[in-house]
N, C-alpha and C positions, 0 to 999 in steps of 0.2 A: 290580096294580090295587088290591088290598086295602090295601096300604101307603099308596097315594095317598089312598084314602078315609079312612083313619085320620088322615093328616096334615091333610086338609081339615076333618075334624070338629074337630080340635084348634084349627085356625085360627078356626073359627066360634065356639068357646067362648072363645077368648082375644082375639078382635078388639076387644071392648068395652074390655078392660083396656089394650090397647096404644094405643088411640085417645086415652086420657086421661093417659098416664104422662108425656108430654113436659114439661109445665109444673108438675111436682110440686115440693115444697119439703122441707126437713128435717122429720123426724118430730116431731109435736106430742104433748103428753100425752094428748089425746083419741084419737089414733091408736095409741098404744102397745099397748093390748089386742089390736088387729088385727095389729100387727107381731109381738107375742109368739105369737099363734095361728099366724101364717104361719111363724115360725121353727120351731115344734113340728111343723107339717105338713110343712115341707121336710125336717126331720130324719128323718121317716118315709120320705120318698122317698129320701133319702140312704142309708137302711138297706135299701132295696129293697122296702119294704112298699107296693107300688104299689096293691094292692087296698084296703088300709086307707086310703090317701090318697084314693081315690075315695069311700070311706065318709065321710071327713071333708069332703067337698065339700058345697056348698050344694044346696038343692033344684033351683035353676036349673042348676047344674053337672051334677048327676046326671041331670037330664032331657035335657041337651044331648048327653051322651056316655055310652055304656054302660060298665059296669065292664070288660068284656072289651076294648073298644076303647081305653079309657084305659090299661089295663095294657100293651096292645100298643104304644101310642104311647110310653109311658115306656120300655119295653124298647128300642124303636128309637132314641129320641132322647136319653134321659137316661143310660141304662146305659153307652153307649160313652164318655161323658165321664170315667168312673172315679170314684174316691173324692173326696169333697169335701176341699179343702185349706183354703179360707177362704171366709167369706161375711160381708159387711158391708152393712147397710142404707144406702142412699144417699139416697133421697128417697121421699116419699109424698104422696098427694093424696086428700082426702076428696071424695066425690061422692054425689049423690042420684039421678042419672040416668046411664045408660050406653047407647050406641047398641045397640039390639037386645035389651036386657035390661029386666026390670021395674024400675020405680022402687023405690028402697030406700036403704039406707045402705051405702056401699062405701068401701073404702080400697084404692087402687092403689099398690103399692110396687115399688121397683126395688132389687135387691141386686147389688152388685159381688161376683162369685164367682170362685173359682179351683178347678179340678178337676185330678186327676192327668193327664188327657189333653187338657185345654183350660185354659191358664193364665188367659186373660182372657175372662170370660163375664159376661153380665148376665141376671139372672132377674127377670122382671116377674111379679108375683103380685097378683091381685085377690081381696080377701076381702069378704064381705058379712055384715051383721049379720042373723041369723035372728030369727024371731018370738020365740024363747025367750031372746034376748039374746046368744047365742053367736056367735062369728065363725067363718065357714066359707069354704073356698076357692070362688071363682067363676071363676078362670082362672089359667093358668100358661103362661109362655113363656120359653124360653132362647134367647139370641142371643150 
């Protein structure tokens, strides 16, 4: 039951990002800072620093899921994939609104990734620009 609850919480956090990723385009210069922040954040997840990745989340993200539930979800869904083999940015989309999220500045990105235990994967990452100008994670989904 707890595992189902954690999965549902992750879906609620990530649903806005998934809804907007389909008609994205190649990365623009304006999106590059968000892409760079996402790559650094994903590298922490690759290294198993799940708690630190929660710390790197936006205020919206941290309000939507507790650190403990985030760590549990990544342990259940990301860890079994194994070590990262490769990751390439495919497309990105800039948005100012997302369903169920406050208005703001967002970049939704899709990475084509390969892991030791899953050759073909797609990671959808949503980053938002915070009030201090930094880019922080707002959602993450692997399929």
